[in-house]
N, C-alpha and C positions, 0 to 999 in steps of 0.2 A: 417458591418458587419454579413459576412453570419453565420448561425451558425454550417453547418456542416463540418466548416475551422475549423483544428487540431488547428489554431495559435488566434483563434477567445476564445481558453478558455487556452491562457496561453501556450499552448504546445509549446514543437519548436524540429525541425530533424535534428539531428546531427548526422554529418560522418565522418567518418575515409578512406581517401583515401591509396591505398598502391600500388601506381605502381610500375612497372618493372620500376630499374634501370643498369648503365653501371657507372662502377668504373670511376669517372672523367671524363664524360659525360652529363656536365652539359643542352647543347642541347637535347639530349634524354632522362635528366631527366627529363627537360621542357614540350617537346611535351607531355608525360605521364601524369605530370601533370594535364597539361592542358585540356588535354581527360578528366580526372575522374574527376577535379571541371565545366565542363560543364555539362559532366553527374548528377551532382551533385545539380548544379542551375535548372538543368531540374526537377529534383525531386522536386523542394521548400525545399533545405537541408537550411537552417542557418547559420551551421558551422560549416566548413572539417578541421580535421589536417592532417600534410602527415607525412611522419620519419623525426627522425630527421638527418640531415643535407642532404635531399633529393635531393637537387639540384645537386653535388656532390657528392653523395654517403658519407657513416660513414665509411665506411673501406679505406682510402687514403691513412691515416697514413702522413709517410712525404711528401707526394707530398702536402699539405696542406701548405705549405711554399714554393709552385710554383704561381708566379705572374700568368701564363699562367690561372692558373688554378679560380683563385680568381676573374679574369677578365673575365673568365669564367661564376662563379655563377654570377656576377652582371648584364650580359646581357641575361644570362636566366634567374632572377627571373625580366629583364625589360619588356624580352617578358610574363611573368603568370601575372604582372602586367596590361601590355597591353590586353592580354586579359581578368581579371578581371572587364573592363570597363564596361561592359554592362550587370554582373551579378552582384545582389544582395546577393550572400554566400561571406560569412568572411572564409577568405583558409588560415591556418595558415601552412608556409613552412619552411625548417630547411635550411641553408647554412651557410658556413665561413665567419665572413666578418671583413676588418679591420676596426678599430678604435682606431685611433690616436699611430700610430703606434704599436699597438698590435692586435691578431687575437682572436674573439669571436667565439665561437657553438652558432649560433642564432635562435631564432624561431625570422619571418618575420610574422606579423598580417597584410592583405593588404584584401581591397576589393573595387570595382567599379572604380581600378586604382587607390586608393590612399592610401600609406603606412599607415596605422596607428597607428601603432607602435614595437619597436624589443626587442626583450625581449633574452637579452645573456646568458648563462647557467653559475647556482649558482656553481655548487657542481660538480665539475671532479676528477671523479676514475682517479686510478693513481696505479691499484693492478692490480693481475692474468693479465687476459691480456688485460687487459686499460692500456693504457699511454697517458691519454688526456691531462695532464701537457707538454705534452711533445711541441704540436700544439698548446695548448688555455691557453691564462689567464681564469682566472672567469669574471662572472661577475660584482663579488664586489670589482672587482678592478679596475672597469672602471673610470676615472677623469672627463665625459662626460655626462649630463643625455640627450642632442638632439644631433642625425651625421642626415649630408647631405647625402641622398642616391639616387636617380635616381632622385636628383634634387626637390630634397624636405626636410623638413627641419619636421624631424621624431621624435619623444619619445625612448627614450634609456634607458632602464634598467627592470629591474626584478618585480620591485613592481608597476608595472601596471595594470589597471582593465578598460577592454572597453563594454562600457553599452550601449544595443541598445535603442534610444531614442521611437521608436515604439510599442518592446516589453520590457520595463526597470526591470523583471523579470531577462531576458537574460543579466546577467550578467560577461566577461569572464574573467579568467586567464591561463600563460601560464607558463608552465618550462618545463624542458628538465629532458628525463630520469632521469640518477642519482638523479637528482632530491628530487625526491619521494622515494627514498631509504632511506633515515637521518633520523636520530631518529625525526626532525620537518623540514617536508618539505615545501617550500615557499608556496606551494601552502593552508597551515594551516593557516597559516596569512593572505593569499589572502580572504580564504573564509570567517573570522573574518571581513573583511574589504568589503563584500557583493557580492562577488565570486561567483556566483549560479551554472559556465560550469566550469570545470578544466580542461586545455587541455595540453595531456603532448607530447612532439615529443619526441622518443625513439626511437634505433636503436635494441639496445638490442641483443646480438647473443642467439642461444638455445644452453644447455648443459639439461641433464637428470634430469626433476622435477622442470626446471626452470619455465617453461608455467603454471604450477600450483601454484605455488610462485604468480608469475605475477600478475594471480587471482585473490590469496587472498587478494595482496597491494591492486591495485586498489579497488578491491570492499568496501575493508576496511577503505584506504583515502575515495573514496565519503562518506561513511559513519561513519565514526569519523568525515568528514566538513558536514554533512547534504547536499550533492551536486552531481554532474551530473559527470564525471570526464571519460574523451575519453580521448585513448589511442591506440598513434601507433608504432610500432617497425616495423624496414628494412627487407625485405625477399627476392625474387627472387633478382639475379643480383649483389649482395655485394661476394665481394671476399671472397673464401673458403681457405685461403691459410693456415691461423691458424685457422680461426671459420670459423661456420654453422649462419644461418637465419631460425628462420620460420615466418615469416612476419604476429604478433598476433597484431589482433586490437582489443580492448575492451572499449564496453561502459557501464560503471554501472550506477547509481543510486540511493545512498544512500542504500549502502552495496547492491542493487541487481541487477546482467549483464542481462543486458538488449540484447546485443548481442554483439558475441563474431565471428573474420575472419576463414577460412580453412584456418588450417596453411599449411606449405608445398607447397602453390600451385607459381607455374611455370610461374603466369599470373599477372599482374593487377587487384585487387579488392579491392571494392565499397560497403561499412558497412554501413549502417545505424540503427537510433534508436530515438523514437521520447522520448523525455524527459519530465515530468511534472512538470515544474518548480515553480508551485503555490504550489506544495506539500510541496516542498526543499524550500520556502520559508512558507509554517503556520508550517514546523515542526522547524523551527528558532526562531518563534515566539513560541510555544508549549515548548519548550526548553529553558528553563528560564537559565540550564547552561551556553545554550552559548549566550549567552549576560551577562556575570558574565564573559568568558571568552575574549568577546573584551572589556568589561572593565578595564580586567588585564592588555591586549596587548597595552593599547589606543598607548601609545609612537611608538609601531615601524605601528601601522595602520595607523599613521597618516603620514607615508611614502609614500605611495601610492598617486599615479595618476590616475585621471579618464578620458579617451577618450571617446568621445561619439562620434557613428556614427547611422547611419538610415537603418535599414533590406530594407521597401519598397518593401516587397513581396504582393502578389495578395494573400488581404482577403476574396473577392467578386467572389470568387471562389471554388466549393465542396474542399474537400482536406481531406478525411478518414486516419480517426488514425491506425496508422502501427502498436501497441505495442497490446500484449496481457492482455487484461482487465479478470479478472475474475469475472465470475458470482457468483460463490457464494466466495465471501470476508473470509467469516471466514470460509473457506471448504477447504485446499486446492486441487487442481486436479488432485497432482500427487501422482499415490497408496499408495505408500511409504509413503511420507510426510504425506499423510490423515491418514493412520493406527497410526504414531506417534503421531500426533493431536489428533486421539480419547482416546489414552492409558494416554496422560498427559491429558485433560480434565478429565477423569474420576479419576484421582491422583488427584488433585487439587480438585473435588469436594469432593473425599472420603477424605480427607486431612481436608481439610476445616472442616468437620462434625464430623468427632474422633476428633478433637481438641475442638470442640465443645460440645460433648459429655460428654468428657473427662473431662473440664475444671469447668462443668454444678455438674458432678459428677450423672447425666442423663443412664442409659439404658436402656431406652425404644423409641422410639418414634411412632408416630401416623398420616399416608399418607394418604387421599382420592386417591380413585382407581376409575379413570374414564374411563378408558378402552380405553385412546386416547395418545396425544405421552406424553405429557408432566406430568402426574402421573407415565408413563411409566419411565422413564428417572430419574425421585426421586427418585422409589420404586428400582431401579438397581442403584440407587449409594447408601442409606439407605444399603440395604442387601451385598454391599459390606465392607462399614463402620463397617457393625457386624463381618465381616471374619475379618476384620482387629483388632477388640477390641478383638477379640476372644470370641466373644460374639453369643448367639442361634437366629439366622433368624428372630424367633417366638418371639424376644423382639420387630420384628416392627408390627404393628396392621394396615392390611390392610382393609382398611372398601371405600365400596359402597357403594353410598348416589341416589340410582332410585327416580328421580321427576315426573313430569306431563312427560316430553317429551322424557324421557333417552331410547334408543332404546336395542330394546333387541340383536343386535351386541355388544353394547359397555357393555352391562350390562357382557353379556357370558363373554367376552374379557376379563375383568375386574378380573374373577371370575378368569379363568383359569390363569390371570397375578401370581397373587397372592398363587395359586393353585405350577405357575413353581419357582417361587421366594422360595416359602419354608416359609412365612410369617405365622403368626395369620391371617383368615379372615375372616370379619365382614359384614354385610348389614344392615345399617338404612333405611328405603325407609320413604323420609324425606315428603312424597305428606300429611300427618294429619298432621305435626306443621307447613309447609305452608299453608295449608287454613286454619289453626285458627289463623295463623298471620295477610292475607290477609282479613279474616274476623274482628280481631282487628280493624286495619287499616279501616274496613269498603271499599277496594275497588271491584270494580263490580265481579270480579269472585266467591264473595261470593253469589253471586247473580246470580249465572250459566250464566254469562254473557261472551262471550269468546274475554275480553279482555285483551291480551297479550302487556301488554308492559313494560317500563321501570324497573318498578315496580315489576311488576308478576314475571318479568326474577331476580329480584338483588333479591328477596327475597326467591326464590331458594338458590341464590349462597350464604346469608345469613346465611341463614338454614348450608347446609353443614357443613361454616364455625366454627357458634358457637356449633355443634357435636363435632367437629374433636377439642377443645378446651376443651368443660367440659367434654369430655371421658380423654383427654391427664394428664387434675385435676384428675379426677376418677386413671387414672392407671400410673401416676407418670409419665407422660410421656413427650416426646420434639413434638407441631407439625412442621411438614415437611411441607415447600412450595414448591409448583409444578410452578408454574407462571417463562416466560420465558423473555429474554431479550426482542423478538419483541413484547412480548402483555404488556412487560411495557412502551416497546417508543411509541406505538398506544394506551395506556391507555384504551387497551383490560383490563380489573379488574377492578372489582367491590372492592370498596372502603370499606378500613374499613373494616368492619364483610363482609367481604369476599372474594375470594381467590389472593386478595392485599394483605391479613396477613396472619401471622404464625410466630413461632420460631423463624424458620430458616430457609432461602430457599437457596437449592444447588441451582437452574436452573435462578438462577435472573440473572447471562451476561452468558448466553448459548443462543445463538439463534434460532428460529426454522428451521430453515435449517440446523444448524448443530445441532440438536437434532434426525432429520434424521439419519443425517450418525451414529453418537455416540448409535442407536440405532438397527441400520441396521449391525452398525459394530460387535455388543453383538453379535445378532442374524448368521450371518455367522459363525462368529466362537466357536456359542455354551458355549460361554458363564455365561449362568448364572447355568450351573453348570451340571456335568451328569448324562442324564437320563433325565431332563428338556423338557420340554414345550416349543421348543424356536420357534417354525411358531406359538403361536400368537404374538412372535413381528413382525412376516412378516406382519401377518394380522391386525395386530395392525396402523402397517403403510399402510399398502391399504385402511382405513375408514376414511372418509368423515373428516378435521375438524367441527369441530360442535361443540358449546357450550349446546348442546341440552337441551333448556327451553321453546321454546314453541311450543306446541303443532300441529300436522298433518303437521309441517316445517321441510323440510333438513336443513333449517338455517345453511347454510356456509359461516362459517369466511370470507371465502376467499372474497366472492362475495361483504361483508358490508367492509373490510377495505382493501381491493387489494388482490394479490399475494405474498404469503408469500418472495416467491426469488425475485420481486422487492423491497419487503417492509426493508429485510434484506440489499440488493446493496445500497438503500437510504439511511436505519440508519448510514452501514460503513462510505459511502463515505460523511454522516454530523458529525458522529461523532469523528470518527476516522482523515481524513480530510479538514472539517469545509469549506468544499464544496459549495458554489449557485447550484441552483435548475437548474439553464442550463445546467451546467455543467456535471452533475448529470445525468441529461437528458440524454448528451452529450457521454457519458460513458455508461449508459446504454441499447444505441442504440448500440453502437457498440458489448459488448458485448452482446446482447439478442435480435439481429432481425431480426434472423430466428425466432423468438416468440412469439414476443410482438411486435406488431407497437408504431411509437412511438407515435401517440395520445394515445394509451394506457396506455403508459411508460409514459406518461403525466399525467393520471388521477388518475392514481394510484399513484404517484411522489404528486398531489393536496394534499391525501386524507392524505399522512406522513403525507406533512407542517401544513395543518390546525390541525393532530392531539397533532403531536409532539412538536409545537412549541408554538401555541395558548390554547389546550384544556387537556394537563395532567398532564404538570408539578408536579400539588401539589399533585397530588398520588404519582409520584418519588420522590417528597422530603420526605418523611416518608416512608419507605422500613423497611423493617425489615433485617436485615445482612443476608450476602452475600458474599461467595470468589467469587475475578475478578478472572473470567477465560484467557481472551486471553486480545493480544494490541489492539482491536479492540475497547476495550474502556468496562467500564461497567457504569448506569446513577443512582448509589448512589450516595447518596449531598457526602458522606465522600469518593466516592471514583472520576473518574474524571468527572463527569457531576455537575456543582453547577449554576439551574436557575434561576429566580424568577418564582413566579406561578402564576401570571398574565402580561405578558411577550404578546406582537401582534406578531400575524402571516407579518404579511401588506408588510417588503421586502425581503420575502421570493417569499410571493405569487406573488410580483411585478414581482419578477427577473422571475418565474415562467413563468410570460405573456410571454417572451422573445421567449418562445420554440416556433415551429411553432406545427401545429395539426400532417402536414403529413409529410414525411422525400421526400426533392426537390428531 
């Protein structure tokens, strides 16, 4: 299997075909169905859905009881079946079918000249403009479980799941139109029985507002079932005697709309989407309520039959992912949603902090201000919290603490920031106390030797935190932590008496890339307050991220731990979805191919794997209280992440070695 083939990473390309049709003309309808099926197979599609009763057209009314039409539909199915003989794509086509002197509205699942199964419609609408009970019987009335069709003995019934042996996470269930409009759709039970891809063959005429409702219906069913949902509907060619048709096709994944057809088109359409089957399986494992539902409905689930097939798709060729992968998974790309996200993050952070202040009876905050991003975000939250509590911002004591390598730029930015916020501003030079500490422990620096090791760095970090805590004692205040989620994931913090510790940390589940957007959002909207210096926020954003602990060195953080853009991508993929390194790299290469070479993606991912799984958990096991901000997770042992401090990274590193150094 090639690394650059989407099927190697448990994706599946799904499709909906909306062929032109003619009412009661099965030959014409079969020709257009076959044409789209061949296009889909050439595009490496695994499963393709067509409209309800597509071989006859949905709007035949009482013509469905004419033998000539029914015979013609079976002949049309034979043509489609023959055309499928050399094609790996599983096709789901709609047709009327006679079974035991009854007529059923059916979906026929076929592949490579084999009919895998026939699924009859369960719920027949017989209200408003619908009269299906006039022509058809419900699948629940069937008296047989197998039918003879085109010389094959075929499973018949609504409780069937079709599983790809060579892509076992692809498990297919089919329902028809009205089935999904009911309080408990058949697909709900199918999902509990293991189906990951739910297909709906629909006709569904259009009226004002119906397209939006369908979109919500399909999206919500995919979300409730933790599944992909593939929805087709009838379009051009259906009879407009009393109705109109818009040809709406939808593919959703766990509540997210991946693709939608162009409505009201007088041409055939093929729409595709690549769905992440592993993501669906992971969500089902993670949400224990899904498993509880399986146990609750065990009796109904026992009735499902399982039909196996093989896709035999070519995995030894490049097959790029056709799917939007967010570069910044913690930050919405859409400006409107990004504004909502920023406002919501601040609301959560402020609510958490105001509650902690109110419950503790503490009215003062002590914040270390470095002139960098994280302390800027914490100070903005602190200011908003004071505003919300009706307390003066001077109840915030901002302290900048220059050390041996503090630059004039960040020092000045810290001063400007505190002035802009309107807090009490103090400055403590930590070099004398650090010098004493280095002398006390016998560090070479005390003999004027230029030894700038981790001890030299951590003495400065520890002195800053020690000053903040003792100042908080003196002032009756609370030390507000500033460290972010990205640093905690990488262990980029000084344990215990360092930036690891505080009384309360508002940034602990906010990643670096999101903090950058939050600070920019405040700057662009002038939200610090009227007449304040918002340019300082932009200057801070343009400053190199650095701990500034080693004299004479720029000491770029990202040069050491890797680009935060990639590390936040790695963190989200690991924490939210549990992906293995090879899949993370595949997704990162898709999202960042024009910025980072695959070799660099692999290098940064190796840093992440080693630091996250092997060396940093002991710091995360005892973090201060902090509000969880996003669904991307937190690393608190009281929240999303519980892990042993002495685990190994071997299995992740072994998977990482599957990643090629260069993209083929």
